C-alpha positions as CSV (number, residue, x, y, z in Angstrom):
1,X,-70.4,-5.7,44.4
2,X,-69.8,-8.5,46.5
3,X,-70.2,-8.0,50.1
4,X,-67.1,-10.2,50.5
5,X,-64.4,-11.1,47.5
6,X,-63.6,-14.9,47.9
7,X,-60.1,-13.8,46.1
8,X,-59.3,-12.1,49.4
9,X,-60.2,-15.3,51.2
10,X,-57.9,-17.4,49.0
11,X,-55.1,-15.0,48.8
12,X,-54.7,-14.3,53.0
13,X,-55.0,-17.0,55.6
14,X,-55.2,-14.1,58.0
15,X,-58.8,-13.1,56.5
16,X,-59.8,-16.5,56.6
17,X,-58.9,-17.0,60.4
18,X,-60.4,-13.4,61.6
19,X,-63.8,-14.2,59.4
20,X,-64.3,-17.6,61.8
21,X,-63.1,-15.9,64.9
22,X,-65.2,-12.6,64.3
23,X,-68.2,-15.2,63.9
24,X,-67.3,-16.9,67.0
25,X,-67.4,-13.6,69.0
26,X,-70.4,-12.6,67.2
27,X,-72.3,-15.6,68.6
28,X,-71.2,-14.7,72.1
29,X,-72.4,-11.3,71.8
30,X,-75.9,-12.7,70.3
31,X,-76.0,-15.1,73.3
32,X,-75.1,-12.3,75.6
33,X,-77.8,-10.2,74.1
34,X,-80.5,-13.2,74.1
35,X,-79.3,-13.4,78.0
36,X,-79.6,-9.6,78.7
37,X,-83.1,-9.8,77.1
38,X,-84.5,-12.4,79.5
39,X,-82.8,-10.9,82.5
40,X,-84.5,-7.5,81.7
41,X,-88.0,-9.7,81.3
42,X,-87.6,-11.5,84.7
43,X,-86.3,-8.7,86.6
44,X,-89.4,-6.9,85.6
45,X,-91.9,-9.7,86.0
46,X,-90.4,-10.3,89.3
47,X,-90.5,-6.8,90.3
48,X,-94.3,-6.2,89.2
49,X,-95.2,-9.8,91.4
50,X,-93.1,-8.1,94.1
51,X,-95.6,-5.1,94.5
52,X,-98.7,-7.1,94.2
53,X,-97.3,-9.6,96.8
54,X,-95.6,-6.8,98.8
55,X,-92.2,-8.9,98.9
56,X,-89.4,-9.4,96.6
57,X,-88.2,-12.6,96.3
58,X,-84.7,-14.1,96.3
59,X,-85.1,-14.7,92.5
60,X,-84.8,-10.8,91.7
61,X,-81.2,-10.8,92.4
62,X,-80.2,-14.0,90.5
63,X,-82.3,-12.0,87.6
64,X,-80.0,-9.1,88.2
65,X,-76.8,-11.0,88.8
66,X,-77.3,-12.6,85.1
67,X,-78.4,-9.5,84.0
68,X,-74.8,-8.0,84.8
69,X,-73.1,-10.8,83.7
70,X,-74.4,-10.9,80.2
71,X,-73.8,-7.1,79.8
72,X,-70.0,-8.0,81.2
73,X,-69.8,-10.9,78.5
74,X,-71.4,-8.6,75.7
75,X,-68.6,-6.0,76.4
76,X,-65.8,-8.4,76.3
77,X,-67.0,-9.9,73.2
78,X,-67.3,-6.6,71.5
79,X,-63.6,-5.8,72.5
80,X,-62.5,-8.7,71.5
81,X,-63.7,-8.1,68.1
82,X,-62.6,-4.5,67.7
83,X,-58.8,-6.0,69.0
84,X,-59.2,-9.0,66.4
85,X,-60.1,-6.7,63.3
86,X,-57.3,-4.2,64.3
87,X,-54.7,-7.1,64.2
88,X,-56.3,-8.7,61.1
89,X,-56.2,-5.3,59.0
90,X,-52.3,-4.9,59.8
91,X,-51.7,-8.2,58.8
92,X,-53.8,-8.5,55.6
93,X,-52.4,-5.3,54.6
94,X,-48.9,-6.6,55.3
95,X,-49.8,-9.8,53.2
96,X,-51.4,-8.0,50.4
97,X,-48.9,-5.8,49.8
98,X,-46.0,-8.4,50.0
99,X,-47.7,-10.5,47.5
100,X,-48.0,-7.6,45.1
101,X,-44.7,-6.3,45.4
102,X,-43.5,-10.2,44.6
103,X,-45.7,-10.7,41.7
104,X,-44.4,-7.4,40.3
105,X,-40.8,-8.3,40.6
106,X,-41.5,-11.4,38.9
107,X,-43.5,-10.0,35.8
108,X,-40.4,-7.6,35.5
109,X,-40.4,-4.2,34.2
110,X,-42.2,-4.6,30.9
111,X,-45.2,-5.4,33.0
112,X,-44.5,-2.5,35.1
113,X,-44.1,-0.1,32.5
114,X,-47.6,-0.4,31.0
115,X,-48.8,0.9,34.5
116,X,-48.5,4.2,36.3
117,X,-46.1,3.8,39.0
118,X,-47.8,6.5,40.8
119,X,-50.9,5.0,40.7
120,X,-49.6,1.8,41.6
121,X,-48.2,3.3,44.9
122,X,-51.5,5.2,45.5
123,X,-53.1,1.6,45.5
124,X,-50.7,-0.2,47.6
125,X,-50.2,3.1,49.9
126,X,-53.2,4.9,51.2
127,X,-55.4,2.7,49.1
128,X,-55.0,-0.5,51.4
129,X,-54.8,1.7,54.4
130,X,-58.7,1.7,54.0
131,X,-59.2,-1.7,54.9
132,X,-58.9,-0.5,58.5
133,X,-62.8,0.4,57.7
134,X,-63.4,-2.8,56.1
135,X,-61.7,-4.9,59.0
136,X,-62.5,-3.0,61.7
137,X,-66.3,-2.5,61.2
138,X,-67.5,-4.1,57.9
139,X,-66.6,-7.8,58.1
140,X,-67.2,-8.2,61.8
141,X,-70.6,-6.5,61.6
142,X,-71.3,-8.9,58.7
143,X,-70.0,-12.0,60.7
144,X,-72.2,-11.1,63.8
145,X,-75.3,-10.7,61.0
146,X,-74.7,-13.9,59.6
147,X,-74.4,-15.5,63.0
148,X,-77.1,-12.9,65.1
149,X,-80.0,-12.7,62.7
150,X,-81.1,-16.4,62.8
151,X,-80.7,-16.7,66.2
152,X,-82.9,-13.5,67.5
153,X,-85.1,-14.9,64.9
154,X,-85.4,-18.2,66.5
155,X,-85.4,-16.6,70.1
156,X,-87.9,-14.3,69.6
157,X,-90.0,-16.9,67.5
158,X,-89.9,-19.0,70.9
159,X,-91.1,-16.0,72.9
160,X,-93.9,-15.1,71.0
161,X,-94.6,-17.1,67.2
162,X,-96.7,-14.1,66.1
163,X,-93.9,-11.6,66.8
164,X,-91.5,-13.8,64.8
165,X,-93.5,-13.9,61.7
166,X,-93.6,-10.1,61.7
167,X,-90.2,-9.6,62.1
168,X,-89.3,-12.5,59.4
169,X,-91.8,-10.8,56.8
170,X,-90.0,-7.6,57.9
171,X,-86.1,-8.3,57.4
172,X,-86.4,-8.8,53.9
173,X,-87.0,-5.0,53.3
174,X,-83.5,-3.8,54.6
175,X,-81.7,-6.0,52.3
176,X,-83.7,-5.0,49.3
177,X,-83.1,-1.2,50.1
178,X,-79.4,-1.7,50.8
179,X,-79.1,-3.6,47.2
180,X,-81.2,-0.8,45.8
181,X,-78.8,2.1,47.3
182,X,-75.7,-0.2,46.8
183,X,-76.4,-0.3,43.0
184,X,-76.6,3.5,43.0
185,X,-73.5,3.8,45.2
186,X,-71.3,1.5,43.1
187,X,-70.7,4.0,40.9
188,X,-70.2,7.0,42.7
189,X,-67.4,4.9,44.8
190,X,-65.6,3.9,41.8
191,X,-65.4,7.5,40.7
192,X,-64.1,8.4,44.3
193,X,-61.6,5.6,44.2
194,X,-60.3,6.5,40.3
195,X,-60.1,10.2,41.6
196,X,-57.8,9.6,44.4
197,X,-55.6,7.5,42.3
198,X,-55.3,10.5,39.8
199,X,-54.8,12.8,42.8
200,X,-52.1,10.5,44.1
201,X,-50.4,9.9,40.5
202,X,-50.5,13.7,39.7
203,X,-48.7,14.4,43.1
204,X,-46.0,12.2,42.9
205,X,-45.1,12.7,39.3
206,X,-44.9,16.3,40.1
207,X,-42.7,15.5,43.0
208,X,-40.7,13.0,41.0
209,X,-40.3,15.9,38.4
210,X,-40.2,18.6,40.6
211,X,-36.2,19.6,39.5
212,X,-37.0,19.3,35.9
213,X,-40.0,21.6,36.3
214,X,-38.4,24.0,38.1
215,X,-35.5,24.3,35.5
216,X,-38.0,25.1,32.9
217,X,-40.5,27.5,35.3
218,X,-43.4,25.2,35.0
219,X,-43.4,24.2,39.1
220,X,-46.8,26.9,39.7
221,X,-48.6,25.3,37.0
222,X,-48.6,21.9,39.0
223,X,-50.2,24.2,42.0
224,X,-53.5,24.4,39.6
225,X,-53.6,21.1,38.4
226,X,-53.3,19.3,41.5
227,X,-55.9,21.6,42.8
228,X,-58.2,20.6,40.0
229,X,-57.5,17.1,41.1
230,X,-58.1,17.9,45.0
231,X,-61.5,19.5,44.3
232,X,-62.6,16.6,41.7
233,X,-62.0,14.4,44.8
234,X,-63.8,16.5,47.4
235,X,-66.8,16.2,45.3
236,X,-66.8,12.8,44.7
237,X,-66.3,12.3,48.3
238,X,-69.3,14.5,49.5
239,X,-71.6,12.9,46.8
240,X,-70.7,9.3,48.4
241,X,-71.3,10.7,51.5
242,X,-74.6,12.3,50.7
243,X,-75.9,8.6,49.5
244,X,-74.5,7.1,52.5
245,X,-76.6,9.4,54.8
246,X,-79.8,8.7,52.6
247,X,-79.1,4.8,53.1
248,X,-78.8,5.2,56.6
249,X,-82.5,6.9,56.8
250,X,-83.6,4.6,54.5
251,X,-82.5,1.5,56.6
252,X,-83.6,3.2,59.8
253,X,-87.2,4.0,58.9
254,X,-87.9,0.5,57.5
255,X,-86.3,-1.1,60.8
256,X,-88.3,1.5,63.1
257,X,-91.5,0.8,61.0
258,X,-91.1,-3.0,61.5
259,X,-90.5,-2.5,65.4
260,X,-93.4,-0.6,65.6
261,X,-95.8,-3.5,64.3
262,X,-94.2,-5.8,66.7
263,X,-94.9,-3.4,69.9
264,X,-98.5,-2.5,68.3
265,X,-99.2,-6.3,68.1
266,X,-97.9,-6.9,71.5
267,X,-99.8,-4.0,73.2
268,X,-103.1,-5.2,71.4
269,X,-102.3,-8.6,73.2
270,X,-101.2,-7.3,76.5
271,X,-104.6,-5.4,76.4
272,X,-106.6,-8.3,75.9
273,X,-104.6,-10.7,78.0
274,X,-103.6,-13.3,75.5
275,X,-99.9,-12.2,76.0
276,X,-97.8,-12.9,79.3
277,X,-96.2,-9.5,80.6
278,X,-92.7,-12.1,80.6
279,X,-93.0,-12.8,77.1
280,X,-94.2,-9.2,76.1
281,X,-90.9,-7.5,77.4
282,X,-88.6,-10.4,76.4
283,X,-89.7,-9.7,72.5
284,X,-89.9,-5.9,73.2
285,X,-86.2,-5.8,73.9
286,X,-85.0,-8.5,71.2
287,X,-87.0,-6.9,68.6
288,X,-84.9,-3.7,67.7
289,X,-81.9,-5.9,68.2
290,X,-83.2,-8.2,65.3
291,X,-83.1,-5.5,63.0
292,X,-80.0,-3.9,64.3
293,X,-77.1,-6.0,62.8
294,X,-78.3,-6.2,59.1
295,X,-79.1,-2.4,59.5
296,X,-75.4,-2.0,60.8
297,X,-74.1,-3.9,58.2
298,X,-75.6,-1.8,55.5
299,X,-74.3,1.6,57.1
300,X,-70.9,-0.1,57.6
301,X,-70.6,-1.2,54.3
302,X,-70.3,2.2,52.6
303,X,-67.9,3.6,54.9
304,X,-65.7,0.5,53.8
305,X,-66.1,1.1,50.2
306,X,-63.1,2.6,50.0
307,X,-61.4,-0.1,51.3
308,X,-63.3,-2.8,49.1
309,X,-62.1,-0.5,46.0
310,X,-58.6,-0.9,47.0
311,X,-58.8,-4.7,47.7
312,X,-60.8,-5.0,44.5
313,X,-57.6,-3.5,42.5
314,X,-55.0,-5.1,44.4
315,X,-56.6,-8.4,43.7
316,X,-57.0,-7.9,39.8
317,X,-53.5,-7.1,39.6
318,X,-52.8,-10.5,41.3
319,X,-55.0,-12.1,39.2
320,X,-53.3,-10.6,36.1
321,X,-50.8,-13.5,34.9
322,X,-49.4,-11.7,32.3
323,X,-46.3,-9.6,31.4
324,X,-46.4,-6.4,29.6
325,X,-46.8,-8.0,26.2
326,X,-49.5,-10.8,27.2
327,X,-47.1,-13.7,27.6
328,X,-45.6,-15.0,30.5
329,X,-41.3,-14.1,30.3
330,X,-39.8,-17.8,29.9
331,X,-37.9,-19.1,33.3
332,X,-34.2,-18.5,32.7
333,X,-32.4,-22.2,33.1
334,X,-31.0,-22.7,36.6
335,X,-29.8,-26.3,36.3
336,X,-26.3,-26.9,37.3
337,X,-23.6,-24.9,34.6
338,X,-20.4,-23.6,34.6
339,X,-20.9,-21.1,31.6
340,X,-23.2,-18.5,30.8
341,X,-25.0,-19.8,27.8
342,X,-27.3,-17.5,25.5
343,X,-28.8,-20.0,22.4
344,X,-30.6,-18.5,20.1
345,X,-31.8,-15.2,22.3
346,X,-34.0,-13.2,20.5
347,X,-36.2,-10.2,22.0
348,X,-38.7,-8.4,20.3
349,X,-39.5,-4.8,20.9
350,X,-41.8,-2.7,19.1
351,X,-38.9,-1.0,17.0
352,X,-36.8,-3.7,16.3
353,X,-36.1,-7.6,16.7
354,X,-32.8,-7.9,18.9
355,X,-30.9,-11.2,18.1
356,X,-30.5,-13.9,17.8
357,X,-27.8,-14.0,19.9
358,X,-25.3,-17.3,20.3
359,X,-23.1,-17.1,23.2
360,X,-21.0,-19.4,25.8
361,X,-18.8,-17.5,28.5
362,X,-17.1,-19.6,30.7
363,X,-16.0,-18.5,34.0
364,X,-13.3,-15.8,34.2
365,X,-14.8,-14.0,31.1
366,X,-15.7,-10.2,30.9
367,X,-18.4,-10.4,28.2
368,X,-19.1,-6.4,26.9
369,X,-22.5,-5.4,25.6
370,X,-21.4,-2.2,22.8
371,X,-24.0,-0.1,20.6
372,X,-25.3,2.9,20.6
373,X,-28.1,4.2,22.9
374,X,-31.4,2.6,22.5
375,X,-30.2,-0.6,20.8
376,X,-31.0,-3.3,23.2
377,X,-28.1,-3.4,25.7
378,X,-30.1,-3.1,28.5
379,X,-33.0,-5.7,27.1
380,X,-30.1,-8.3,26.9
381,X,-29.4,-7.8,30.3
382,X,-33.0,-7.9,31.2
383,X,-33.9,-11.3,29.4
384,X,-30.5,-12.4,30.8
385,X,-32.1,-12.0,34.2
386,X,-35.6,-13.3,33.3
387,X,-37.2,-10.4,33.7
388,X,-38.1,-9.6,29.8
389,X,-39.6,-12.0,27.4
390,X,-37.7,-13.5,25.0
391,X,-37.2,-16.6,22.6
392,X,-34.7,-18.9,23.1
393,X,-32.6,-20.4,26.1
394,X,-30.6,-18.5,28.7
395,X,-28.5,-20.7,31.4
396,X,-26.9,-19.3,33.9
397,X,-23.7,-20.4,35.7
398,X,-23.9,-22.0,39.4
399,X,-24.7,-25.2,41.1
400,X,-27.8,-27.0,40.8
401,X,-30.6,-26.2,43.7
402,X,-30.5,-22.6,43.8
403,X,-32.3,-20.3,41.2
404,X,-31.1,-17.9,38.8
405,X,-32.2,-15.0,40.6
406,X,-29.8,-16.5,43.7
407,X,-26.7,-16.6,41.1
408,X,-27.1,-13.5,39.7
409,X,-26.0,-9.8,40.8
410,X,-27.1,-6.9,39.1
411,X,-26.6,-3.2,39.1
412,X,-29.1,-1.1,36.6
413,X,-27.6,1.8,34.8
414,X,-29.5,4.0,36.9
415,X,-28.3,4.0,40.6
416,X,-32.3,3.7,42.4
417,X,-31.0,5.2,45.7
418,X,-32.9,5.7,48.5
419,X,-32.9,8.0,51.8
420,X,-30.8,6.5,54.3
421,X,-26.9,6.5,54.7
422,X,-24.6,5.6,52.1
423,X,-23.9,2.0,53.9
424,X,-27.7,1.4,54.2
425,X,-28.1,2.0,50.4
426,X,-25.1,-0.3,49.4
427,X,-26.5,-3.1,51.8
428,X,-30.0,-2.5,50.9
429,X,-30.5,-2.9,54.7
430,X,-30.9,-1.0,58.1
431,X,-28.1,-3.3,59.5
432,X,-25.4,-3.2,57.1
433,X,-21.8,-5.2,57.9
434,X,-19.6,-2.2,58.2
435,X,-16.5,-4.1,56.7
436,X,-18.2,-5.4,53.7
437,X,-19.6,-2.2,52.9
438,X,-16.1,-0.6,53.3
439,X,-14.6,-2.7,51.2
440,X,-17.6,-2.7,48.4
441,X,-16.9,1.5,48.6
442,X,-12.9,0.8,48.4
443,X,-13.4,-1.4,45.6
444,X,-15.6,0.8,43.5
445,X,-13.1,3.9,44.1
446,X,-15.3,5.8,46.7
447,X,-13.9,7.6,49.4
448,X,-17.2,8.7,51.1
449,X,-18.1,8.1,54.7
450,X,-20.2,5.2,54.9
451,X,-22.4,7.3,57.1
452,X,-23.0,10.1,55.3
453,X,-27.0,10.6,54.8
454,X,-28.4,10.5,51.2
455,X,-31.6,12.3,50.3
456,X,-34.2,10.2,47.9
457,X,-33.1,9.6,44.6
458,X,-29.2,10.0,45.6
459,X,-29.8,13.8,46.6
460,X,-26.6,15.1,48.1
461,X,-24.6,12.8,45.8
462,X,-23.0,13.7,42.3
463,X,-24.2,11.8,39.3
464,X,-20.7,9.9,39.4
465,X,-20.5,9.4,43.4
466,X,-24.3,7.8,43.2
467,X,-23.2,5.5,40.1
468,X,-20.3,4.2,42.0
469,X,-22.8,3.6,45.2
470,X,-24.5,1.6,42.7
471,X,-21.6,-0.5,42.0
472,X,-20.7,-0.8,45.3
473,X,-24.0,-2.2,46.1
474,X,-23.3,-4.8,43.4
475,X,-19.6,-5.8,44.7
476,X,-21.4,-6.2,48.5
477,X,-23.9,-9.0,46.7
478,X,-21.1,-10.4,45.3
479,X,-19.1,-10.8,48.3
480,X,-21.9,-11.5,50.6
481,X,-23.9,-14.1,48.1
482,X,-21.1,-15.5,46.2
483,X,-22.9,-14.8,42.7
484,X,-21.3,-16.8,39.9
485,X,-22.8,-14.2,37.5
486,X,-22.5,-10.5,37.6
487,X,-24.4,-8.2,35.1
488,X,-23.6,-4.4,35.1
489,X,-25.6,-1.8,33.1
490,X,-23.6,1.2,32.4
491,X,-21.4,1.4,35.6
492,X,-19.3,3.9,34.1
493,X,-21.4,6.3,31.9
494,X,-20.8,9.1,34.4
495,X,-17.2,8.5,35.7
496,X,-14.1,10.7,34.9
497,X,-11.1,8.4,33.5
498,X,-9.3,7.9,36.7
499,X,-12.4,6.8,38.2
500,X,-13.7,4.6,35.6
501,X,-10.0,2.7,35.2
502,X,-10.8,1.9,39.0
503,X,-14.3,0.3,38.2
504,X,-12.6,-1.4,34.9
505,X,-9.9,-3.0,37.4
506,X,-12.4,-4.4,39.7
507,X,-14.2,-5.8,36.8
508,X,-11.1,-7.9,35.8
509,X,-11.0,-8.6,39.5
510,X,-14.5,-10.1,39.9
511,X,-13.5,-12.2,36.6
512,X,-10.4,-13.9,37.8
513,X,-11.9,-14.9,40.8
514,X,-13.7,-17.3,38.4
515,X,-17.1,-15.0,37.7
516,X,-18.9,-14.3,34.5
517,X,-19.0,-10.7,33.9
518,X,-21.6,-9.0,31.3
519,X,-21.1,-5.2,31.3
520,X,-23.2,-3.1,28.7
521,X,-21.1,0.0,27.7
522,X,-20.5,2.4,24.9
523,X,-16.9,3.0,26.6
524,X,-13.7,2.7,24.9
525,X,-12.0,1.6,28.1
526,X,-14.7,-1.2,29.1
527,X,-14.9,-2.3,26.0
528,X,-11.0,-2.9,25.6
529,X,-10.9,-5.0,29.0
530,X,-13.8,-7.4,27.3
531,X,-12.9,-10.9,26.5
532,X,-15.8,-11.4,24.6
533,X,-17.7,-8.2,22.6
534,X,-21.4,-8.3,21.6
535,X,-21.9,-5.3,19.0
536,X,-25.7,-4.8,19.2
537,X,-26.6,-2.9,15.9
538,X,-30.2,-1.7,14.8
539,X,-30.6,-4.8,12.7
540,X,-28.0,-7.2,13.6
541,X,-25.7,-8.9,16.5
542,X,-22.5,-9.6,16.3
543,X,-20.3,-11.8,18.8
544,X,-16.3,-11.0,18.6
545,X,-13.7,-12.7,20.8
546,X,-10.3,-11.3,22.2
547,X,-11.5,-7.7,22.5
548,X,-9.2,-7.2,25.5
549,X,-6.0,-5.8,24.7
């Protein structure tokens, strides 16, 4: 297990800056520690001489002043390190979460489908929150150790060469203990991380499917299941803590024995007069400080392992540059074009091959994708969006200089509503444009108050109302971004005839405004309103024109 994953430094500018800043504050703390040792040695030596001479020299006040100033500098440096660590942890977590979500959006649903959504959410949520200990304790101590240990070793050697050699020979014992204990801890820590992911996944899945579980009377069974996972996580955590305490004892024992050797050597030489009192005091104060950084970094390493495992999981996700079937989804052509063009579009699925499809839809065209459920209508829309691997080329209409995503509006067949008001769900923003939201809701035929609160998953709304909120969301984006391509996946499947007629009229109005509208549907009213119909069957795809009555 690496003490510092270089991938973290490559992906996060904040992490790189924090390491440099922590090294700087660590150097300041080390210099203050050396000054404290010198001040204590000077004050004791001057005090002993004053007892013999019967007078206290002016240099005693200077030594005390230096000592007090060094303590203040060390305290300020320690505070600065803690403050930098808290800020860096918050920023790095935000950067990693944003990067992972961006990569997930780029790779599309096929890549996400092969991963547990609950486990993914657990890693990005409480998993990355464990980086607080990693940045707050471990990395600052690691930077301090890298700077302080050589500096203190040199200072001890300058004060007393024999003591410096003893410390130099004893120091490697602690890293050896750290490596041996780290190897034993690694397996336990990985099991603990897996137990946390399993617990989070089980809890999230139980909450998502609670309504279905209650309908079939299976909700109470989840209590025992989650209880078993909780108990497993508790046992793994206790095991890690037990080993961490043992490792702390081993490190303390090694450091204490080394300091004892230095103290015995200094005592013997003080008795025979071969070592002065000032040098002896200076070395005695610094000897424990020389072992403290490397001893503490070993203890903090165990405390920060949750963050290390979470960061490793996130970095592994970012290093995985493939989509679900191991191939990158080809980019959708976004050069200047006036029509939607599908040239030999072919999608390979485990159960069936969809295509090839050749289609050219000029502005003002409504294209209907028809076929039974599971035939591949949603897959075609995903391929047009660039979210699904495919063969052939897809050209999205729009002016040059913009990406395919910027030219496209998409409404999924699942509304995917979140907790908030209807207006916030339509605008996907905490500060929606009220007139634009009202216009979009009116065009979707939904007369609800935009300020009406909605629960997670659309709780509080009927299926048809939730679906029209999703349509209004697409209309809101069309009005705001003026996208030339609109993709609607089953926009009327949960609507009655009157509401469906309102949505169909809106679809025709979008096309009349010069846009290409692609609608996946099996409803006769939608198919009748289309200019081009693409029939997606189990073995073939047929494209016909003039479908609109």
